[in-house]
LOKOLMI-744475 format. One record per residue (C-alpha): x negated, y negated, z negated; residue in three letters. Coordinates in steps of 0.02 Angstrom, whole numbers, plus 50000, padded with zeros to 5 digits. Example, Ala and Ser with C-alpha at 12.3 -4.5 7.8 and 13.67 -1.06 7.14 Angstrom:
# LOKOLMI-744475
493855022549610Ala
493165005349643Ser
***
This chain:
# LOKOLMI-744475
506185112550259Met
505535098550366Ser
506355081850333Leu
506245069050471Arg
506855051050482Pro
508265046150596Ser
507605038150756Arg
508365035550926Trp
507005045951006Met
507525060550897Leu
509345057250933Cys
509005063351109Phe
507845077451056Ala
508975083750918Phe
510675077150970Ala
511495093250916Gly
510905090850737Leu
511475073350701Phe
512145057250775Ala
511335040150767Cys
512035022750756Ser
511115007850829Ser
510844999350662Asp
510095014550576Glu
508895021750703Thr
507105018450749Ala
506195017050911Asp
504785029050873Gly
503905037050729Gly
503975033250547Gly
503925041150376Pro
504415059250388Ser
505065068650242Gly
504195084950257Gly
502745095350305Gly
502075095850477Gly
500885107050518Thr
484485028649558Ala
482975030449506Ser
482965028349689Ser
483605010549695Gly
482544997749785Pro
481474987149672Ser
481764968549669Ser
479924966249698Gly
480044969349884Gly
480874985749923Ser
482674980049925Gly
483754980750079Ala
484174965150176Gln
485714959950272Gly
487324969050238Gly
488584980450316Asn
489794967450377Gly
491054970350239Ala
491224951750217Asp
490684945250386Gly
489174937250308Gly
487734948750347Gly
488244962850459Gly
489094966250623Ala
490674956750582Gly
490824938050610Gly
491744926250495Ala
493644926150515Pro
494574911750596Val
494464895350501Asp
495474884850504Pro
497084893350554Trp
498434883350640Ser
499734888950513Cys
499774881250340Lys
499564898250257Ile
498174909650320Ala
498454928450334Pro
497014931350211Tyr
495844920650112Glu
494244920350012Arg
493334906349925Ala
491514902949970Pro
490274913749877Trp
489904907149703Ser
488564914849595Gln
489324925349456Pro
488844920949279Ala
487854936849250Asp
487484954249315Asp
489054961949238Ser
489824958349409Val
489034974949461Ala
490494983849377Phe
491854971549430Glu
492634980149581Ser
492574996149681Leu
492094989249852Ile
491965005649948Glu
492195024049909Ala
491995038850023Ala
491965057650027Gly
490505063750129Tyr
490115081650081Ala
491585084849966Gly
491735099849851Pro
490765111649966Thr
489125102349992Ala
488955087549874Ser
487735095149750Asp
486675079549765Trp
484995077649680Val
484755058949706Asp
485145043649813Val
484175028649877Ala
484655013849985Ala
483655002450099Ala
483514997450282Asn
483015014350351Leu
483445013650536Cys
482754996550582Gly
484394987350607Gly
485144972850512Asp
486074983450385Glu
485474994750245Pro
485805013350241Glu
485895026350103Met
484885042250097Val
485545056649993Leu
484585072549955Val
485155089849901Lys
484405107249902Asn
485455114150044Ala
485625110650230His
485645096450280Ser
484465091950139Asn
484315073550184Phe
485825063750242Ser
485805045650303Ile
487405035750281Leu
487855019050359Gly
489205006550315Gly
490254996850280Pro
491135012550215Thr
489765025550185Pro
489815038250327His
488555050050403Ala
487445043250542Ile
485895054250527Gly
485135069050439Ser
483625080350428Gly
482955094950329Asp
481125089550340Leu
480025103450270Ser
481355109350149Ser
481205126550072Asn
482285134149937Asp
480695139149845Ala
480175120849829His
481715111149769Pro
481855092449790Trp
481915082249629Arg
482065063949679Gly
482105051449822Val
481665033149845Ala
481665021449995Ala
480575006150028Ala
479634997550168Asp
477905003750123Leu
476994997750279Asp
477844981050314Gly
478654986150478Thr
480404980550427Gly
481064998250413Ala
480965007750250Ala
480155024550227Glu
480965038650130Val
479905044949985Ile
480355061449902Ala
479625072649768Val
479895091149743Arg
479345105249632Gln
478215117049727Val
477865135149687Thr
476435138649807Ala
474725130949833Ala
474435119049977Gly
476235112749986Ile
476415094049969Gly
477505088849823Asp
477515070349873Leu
478265067750046Val
478505052350156Val
479735052350301Ala
480445039350419Ser
481995037150526Ala
482035031150706Asn
483265018750780Asp
484535032950797Ala
484325037150611Cys
483525053950648Ala
482375058050503Leu
480655065850522Ser
479215069250404Glu
477685057950419Val
476495064850288Thr
476395073750121Ser
475155075249980Glu
474795088349848Val
474865078749685Val
475285091649552Gly
475395108149641Gly
476145123949565Pro
476375122349378Gly
476185103349378Ala
477525097149498Ser
479095097749393Asp
479445079749442Trp
481025071649376Ile
481055056749494Asp
480125044649607Val
480255025849634Thr
479265011549711Thr
478704994849641Gly
477334981749643Asp
476654985049470Leu
475104974149485Asp
475844959549583Gly
474664961149731Asp
476074961249858Gly
475874979749897Glu
477104992849840Leu
476545007549736Glu
477395024449734Ile
477735030249556Ile
478175048449524Ala
478605054549349Ala
478735071449265Arg
478955077449089Ala
478215075848966Pro
477825057549003Gly
476655059949150His
476535046849287Val
475655047549455Ala
475365031549554Ile
475015032449741Ala
475005021149893His
475425023650076Tyr
474395016050216Ala
473985020850394Gly
475185035350388Gly
474285043450241Ala
474585045150054Leu
473245041949923Thr
473445045549738Val
472685030849642Asp
472965035449461Asp
473795047849343Glu
474145045149160Met
475155050849010Asp
476145039348897Val
476025041248707Pro
476765057548644Ala
478145048748546Ala
478855042048710Glu
478485056948821Ala
479895069448795Ser
481595069648879Gly
481195059249033Trp
482615060049159Gln
482485045949287Ala
481375031249335Val
481615014849429Ala
480604998849452Ala
481014980549468Gly
480434963149418Asp
481374960249256Leu
480524943949205Asp
480194935349372Gly
478304935549356Asp
478024944149524Gly
477594960749445Lys
478804975149433Asp
479154984049271Glu
479375002949265Leu
480995008449180Val
481245026049115Val
482875034449062Ala
482595046548919Arg
483695058348819Ser
483635058948630Ala
484705067248498Ser
483795063648334Asn
484675047248298Gly
483045037548304Ala
482215039648474Gly
482195027448619Lys
483325032048765Thr
482735018748887Met
480945012548903Leu
480244997448995Val
478404998249039Tyr
477204985049106Gln
475564988749193Trp
474094980149109Asn
472804984949239Gly
472315001049155Ala
473845008749075Ala
475735007549054Leu
476284998548896Thr
478035000148823Asn
478694982448796Val
480584984648783Ala
481834998548752Trp
483565004048700Ser
484155017048577Thr
485915018548647Ile
486575036348638Gly
485105043548540Asn
486345054148442Asn
486455066048591Gly
487455054948709Asn
486005050648824Ser
485975064048957Asp
485635051449096Trp
485985055949278Ala
485325040349362Gly
484505023449345Leu
484395007649451Ala
483564990749428Val
484234976149530Ala
484844958149533Asp
486734960149544Phe
487244941749537Asn
485884933549641Gly
485074923249502Asp
483344930649529Gly
483344941149370Arg
483624959949375Ala
484634970549256Ser
484554989049216Ile
486015000649259Ala
486115018449193Met
487395032349213Val
487865048249121Lys
489385059349122Asp
490025055348948Ser
490905039548887His
490385025948918Ser
489695032749080Ser
488945016749151Phe
487855005249045Ile
487134988649103Leu
485704981349001Phe
485364962848997Asp
483574956749010Val
483464939048937Pro
482424925549020Ser
480584927548987Gly
479564943248964Ala
480564958748912Pro
480224961948730Asn
480994973148598Gly
482694981348601Glu
483784975948748Leu
485604971648726Ala
487024979948821Ile
487804967348939Leu
489304978248982Thr
489864996248996Ser
491215005649090Ser
491755022749147Asp
492115016349324Leu
492605031349432Ala
492095044649306Thr
493235059949312Ala
493235076749222Pro
492055089249299Gly
491365077149429Gln
489555075349377Gly
488585059649420Trp
486965063049514Arg
486115046449548Gly
486135027449558Leu
485395015349683Ala
485574996949724Ala
485664987949890Ala
486314972049969Val
487624983250046Trp
488984970850092Ser
487984954950125Gly
488514936750122Gly
488174934649937Asp
486454926449931Asp
485544942749909Gly
486524949549761Ala
486454968549759Ala
487874980949742Glu
487784996749636Leu
487825013349728Val
488335028949631Ala
488465046949691Val
489255061949608Arg
489585080149643Arg
491395082149698Ala
492205098349644Ser
493925106349637Gly
495245095249716Asp
494125079949714Tyr
493435073049877Arg
492555056449842Ala
490705057449801Asp
489985040449853Ile
490445023749773Phe
489905005749798Val
490314993649656His
490054974949645Gly
490894958049655Ser
492764957649694Ala
492294943749816Trp
491834957349940His
493614964049937Arg
494524947349941Ala
494854946950129Leu
495564964550129Arg
496584962849971Asp
497364946150016Thr
497774952350192Ala
498974965150117Val
499614954449974Ala
501394947449975Lys
501824958450124Thr
503534955350201Lys
503514967650345Ala
504734973850474Gln
504264990150559Tyr
504534996050739Ala
506174995950837Asn
505654980150930Glu
506844973851066Pro
506384978651244Arg
506914973051416Asp
507714983451553Ala
506004989751609Glu
505564995651434Gly
504304981851398Lys
504294972451235Ile
505374956851227Asp
504154946051129Val
505224930151113Pro
506724939951047Leu
505614949650926Leu
504884933550858Leu
506634926550835Asp
507144941850734Lys
505594940550624Leu
505894922150592Ala
507744925150555Glu
507294937650418Thr
505754928250351His
504644943050396Ala
502834937250394Thr
502134954250448Thr
502594965450593Tyr
502034983650595Ser
501834989250776Phe
502115007650809Leu
501065016250944Leu
502045031551000Trp
502385034251184Asp
501885044751335Glu
501015031651443Thr
500025019651333Gly
501305005851364Gln
501505003551176Asp
499664999051163Tyr
499794986851309Leu
501314979051225Asp
500334977851062Leu
498964967851146Val
500254956751231Glu
501084953851063Phe
499414949550982Leu
499044937351122Glu
500734929051096Ala
500554927850906Thr
498774921850893Arg
499414905450819Asp
501194910150773His
501904904850605Cys
503364911950507Val
503854901050359Asp
502204891650384Glu
501164907650369Gln
500154915250510Gln
501064930950564Leu
500104946550514Arg
500104962250620Val
499894980250567Trp
499694995050685Val
500435012150648Thr
499585027450721Leu
500485044050740Ile
499665059250656Pro
499485076350737Pro
501095082450656Thr
502055068950752Glu
501175072350918His
502695078251018Val
502315084051193Gly
501335069951273Ala
502085057451152Arg
500765051051032Cys
499705035551001Ser
498985033351175Gln
497665020251213Pro
497675011251380Ala
496594998551471Asp
497274981051435Ser
496824966651551Pro
496904954851401Leu
495424962151305Thr
493584958951337Ser
493094977251314Phe
493394993951397Asp
494595003651288Glu
494015020251360Ala
492255017151292Ser
492915020151116Phe
493555037451163Phe
492105044951258Gly
492785038451422Gly
494525045451394Asn
496205036751389Leu
497985043251375Gly
498465058951281Glu
496685065551279Ala
496225051351161Ala
497745052051047Cys
496945061450904Glu
495235053250912Asp
495545043350753Tyr
493745037750734Ala
493905030450908Gly
495525022050859Trp
494695014350706Gly
493305007050814Ala
494525000950947Leu
495684992550823Leu
494194984550737Gly
493654977250903Ala
495444971850938Leu
495554963250769Ala
493944953850804Lys
494794946450958Glu
496494944550872Tyr
496104941450688Pro
497944941450637Gln
497814960450652Leu
497484965250472Val
497924983550438Ala
498075000950510Val
499405012850446Asn
499295031550481Val
501035038850472Asp
501255054150361Asp
499435055750313Met
499985066750168Thr
500505080050295His
498795079650378Asn
497485076850241Ile
496895094750230Asp
496855096950419Thr
496435081450522Met
496045067650397Phe
494505073850308Thr
493605061550193Pro
492235059950324Glu
493485054950459Leu
494315042250345Val
492625034250308Ala
492185033750492Ser
493865025650534Met
493655012550399Glu
491895008150453Ser
492445006750634Gly
493824994850582Met
492824984150462Arg
491164982950551Gly
491824969950674Pro
493314964050569Ala
492954964150381Pro
494754959650335Trp
495454975950405Met
496284988250285Ser
496775006550303Leu
498515008850227Val
499175026450262Pro
500915033050223Thr
501105043350064Phe
502565051249972Tyr
502755055249789Tyr
502495073749820Ser
501895085449955Gln
502415103749959Met
503245101249788Asp
501605095549709Glu
501415077249656Pro
500205068449773Ser
499245061149626Ala
498845078949568Gln
498555086349740Arg
497285072949789Trp
496695065249624Pro
495415053249700Asp
495925050949882Val
496675033949837Gly
494955027549789Leu
494435029249971Thr
495915019150038Leu
496265000550042Asp
498075003349993Ser
499485015950013Ile
501165013450099Leu
502285022949977Phe
504025027950034Tyr
505165030349884Phe
506405044849901Arg
506735049549719Asn
505665064949741Gln
505175066149558Lys
506995069149510Glu
507545076549676Gly
509295076649746Glu
510075070749584Gly
511605059849614Pro
511545063149801Cys
512315080349770Ser
513965070849766Ala
513705063649942Cys
513705072350110Glu
512035073650199Thr
511655078750380Pro
510655093650315Gln
510275100750143Pro
509105088850052Cys
508635095949882Pro
507035085849860Thr
507605067949894Ser
509065056149872Cys
509435043550008Leu
511265046450044Ala
512455031650052Asp
513045024149887Thr
512455039249788Cys
510665033749814Ala
511025017349725Glu
510905026549559Gln
509075031049592Thr
508345013549607Val
507975013849421Gly
506795028449452Asn
505745018449574Phe
504575009749449Pro
504015026249373Gly
503615034449540Glu
502755018649601Ala
501695017949444Asn
501055035649475Glu
500605031949656Ile
499825015049610Ala
498735024049483Ala
497905033149629Met
497195016449686Leu
495805006749599Pro
496444994549468Ala
497144978749543Gly
497294985249721Arg
499054981349788Pro
500244995749827Leu
501364994049980Gln
503165000249970Ile
504115007550118Gly
506015006950109Ile
507235017150213Tyr
508445005250295Phe
508785017350438Ser
509415034850414Gly
508465050550369His
508815065650479Ser
509145077250332Ala
509495065950184Cys
510675053050259Gly
510715034250262Thr
510655023350106Pro
511865009150080Ser
511454990850107Ala
511584988149919Lys
510285001849889Tyr
509094993550011Asp
509374976449934Tyr
509134982849757Asp
507554992449803Leu
506824977249892Leu
507144966949735Glu
506354980449626Ala
504844980849740Thr
504434962449719Tyr
504714963949532Ala
503444978049517His
501744971949452Pro
500714983349565Arg
501724980849725Ala
500904970649861Gly
502484969749963Gly
503754979450063Ala
503954986950236Thr
505724988450307Val
505945004950398Tyr
506525000750531Val
506744982650586Met
508394974850538Gln
509274958950591Ser
510894951750524Pro
512494957450607Gly
513564944650517Val
513364927150447Glu
512314929250291Cys
513384920350163Val
514054925449994Gly
513834943949960Asp
513454948550140Ala
511774955650084His
512694969649994Leu
513504975950154Ser
512364970050295Asp
510584976450294Lys
509894962150398Gly
510614949950271Cys
509814960050131Ala
508114958050212Val
508404939650247Gln
508914936050067Lys
507494945149981Val
506104940350102Phe
506714922450102Gly
506574921549913Ala
504754927049908Gln
***
């Protein structure tokens, strides 16, 4: 059965089903209750990416946010960049996560990152042995911007990829190795991307040929300190080929074997300057199970051979089946560290390289499982200055094969500083949602709306876009213009925007864009020239438009997609979510995507149905309905329609507030640790399940702000006091309940 919230729009559409009262209805959409329809990492010796993807406004498309604000309290904040104490910051925070190929096409072989397309920001290149073999992803949230198969052939599988500016043009080349099974086929390949990120092969070279091309990886580095990058390809047992690229051609300079005791079990290679002497070291990940062997090897080039100077024996009891390796400076101090990944605990290991020449056994700086999940095998690591603004400190890129119900396969980890703008923008949320007052012509009454927000101490307003003409969008821009420097309780008013999903697209009523005279851009340009209903479900276009709007009105901080749980497996693919987020954050790095979720969908808990979708989101707006227990005490209260899965009816619902922390904990666990969960609370009625009492709403608001993972509350829909808020008025008047709780925060 489809459960829908009580709204005045639906009062007209479904007047025969239920009646609405003015205090418990909404103007527009809202939460519905039911179903609608490194081995490849750039070396620190010169191959690293520059700039950043605008995720902090410091090195990419986005400019710095407003500073100072007129209000005493800014809508978001972040301290100036300060160099972290050491490279363990690489594991500190999940900055971005995305699902690109998902469970059907994420059998990745490797990943690399560098400035591939000639712009200011780095890109990732991922390789697999299926069409499209090479994928180029841009940021801030990794999303597809280019691809190519090159000379791929199933008979000659790819084994590794690297990326570096080999010819000094400012754009990196893609270097790949493969195992060939026929004579005359190049096993070392160089490709390049044009400004549109279309990838094409430049040249190839036969290095090993059939029987001698079982390469395990490829990397680049300046091993001899002459300022030119070498290409280093490795294969078992312990064989290394060194080549260079010049004038569009590859030349193999040297081939060698390391001592037999170090030669077996090679799995990945990377290069970087570990001691700051201007020469890159070669690092090899190696498996061992005899309890005595080395599982990580650091080599230096002495002009004639590679010499092992440092190592680790971690996991040599059989826990060293490495899937990737990256060498980079993660805190910006000029010294690189070594990151390695495997599928078993602890999955991620970071090795410290003390000042001076690397020598002897290296200590583990830190370890973590990060986003490791059962059955989701890691496939590669890379490093890049992905987010920018941090004095050249790199972030760690990890890719895995997503399988089963998992969707996320690309992760960017690094300093929590990169998330500060987003996380603080949705912290301590005190939001009223929709139902704004309007004049006789249907236009928003901005002064009256601001009075209502001030009266209830609401420091955030969530603006619903759901109409047939685009007037809601025009009103949104007018509201943003009026609140550019508007304070509530000394804090700059924040604004969210709610977009309607396909399951709420009723007739021509949807989230319609329009051409506002107040903006500096052409809204239609974000939707392929379209406006009105034709653009409603172009959510990538909406992400880009709202990012541009936030750049002009930086109090716009978040986008909510109503009922995303009803549309994940249809409209909102992981690729679309990543594209939306990048469109939002490219111009406005403080923007967050905060879609609506419920405890369960189709009788299956959301946390089980989509085990990692929360990693790809900035937060979740969770509407509590007692779905884990179901109807429970509400069986004793009348409801407009049968409601076996939820309990929201009148005073009966008051008994369910104690169940809120448990449900909230399960939804919060879908998000990365420390990311604030948003709570939606039904103040208006639900079409099937009834209307909760004022005491229920007050108690649930109180419980929300007492919950350690809650970042705040959204009142569905906007309330204002109908009586003087004195004494126990908050237990009978919903506007007074909002005023009392919001005013105490």
